[in-house]
C-alpha positions in Angstrom: 0.0 0.0 0.0 1.2 3.5 -0.8 1.1 5.4 2.5 2.0 9.0 3.3 5.2 7.7 4.9 6.2 5.9 1.7 5.3 8.9 -0.4 7.5 11.1 1.7 10.4 8.6 1.4 10.1 8.6 -2.4 9.9 12.3 -2.5 12.9 12.8 -0.3 15.0 10.3 -2.3 14.2 12.1 -5.5 15.0 15.6 -4.1 18.0 14.7 -1.9 19.7 12.0 -3.9 18.5 11.3 -7.4 18.3 14.9 -8.6 21.8 15.8 -7.3 23.3 12.6 -8.8 21.7 13.3 -12.2 22.9 16.9 -12.1 26.5 15.8 -11.3 26.4 13.3 -14.2 24.9 15.8 -16.6 27.5 18.3 -15.5 30.2 16.2 -17.0 28.7 16.7 -20.5 28.4 20.5 -20.1 25.7 23.1 -19.6 24.3 22.8 -23.1 23.6 19.1 -22.8 22.2 19.5 -19.3 19.8 22.2 -20.5 18.8 19.9 -23.4 17.9 17.1 -20.9 16.1 19.5 -18.6 14.1 20.8 -21.5 13.1 17.3 -22.6 12.0 16.3 -19.1 10.1 19.5 -18.5 8.4 19.3 -21.9 7.6 15.6 -22.0 7.1 14.8 -18.3 5.9 18.0 -16.6 3.4 16.3 -14.3 5.8 13.6 -13.1 8.4 16.1 -11.8 7.8 17.2 -8.2 7.5 20.9 -7.6 10.5 20.9 -5.3 12.6 19.5 -8.1 11.4 22.2 -10.5 12.3 24.8 -7.9 15.8 23.5 -7.5 16.3 23.4 -11.3 14.8 26.9 -11.7 17.0 28.3 -8.9 20.1 26.8 -10.5 19.3 28.4 -13.8 18.9 31.8 -12.2 22.4 31.6 -10.6 24.0 31.0 -14.0 
């Protein structure tokens, strides 16, 4: 069963581990490739990306 506790766990794993790991891997290929991937995910999977993840990506773009 999908409980609130499990939902929080999945959310935290995405925000605290998966997103940062993906950003590090994409960073190896340069900012242009990273922006391409972010555009693809944002365009094709907007509902599946948690708001917190979008905030992190947006804030990173503003710093550049």
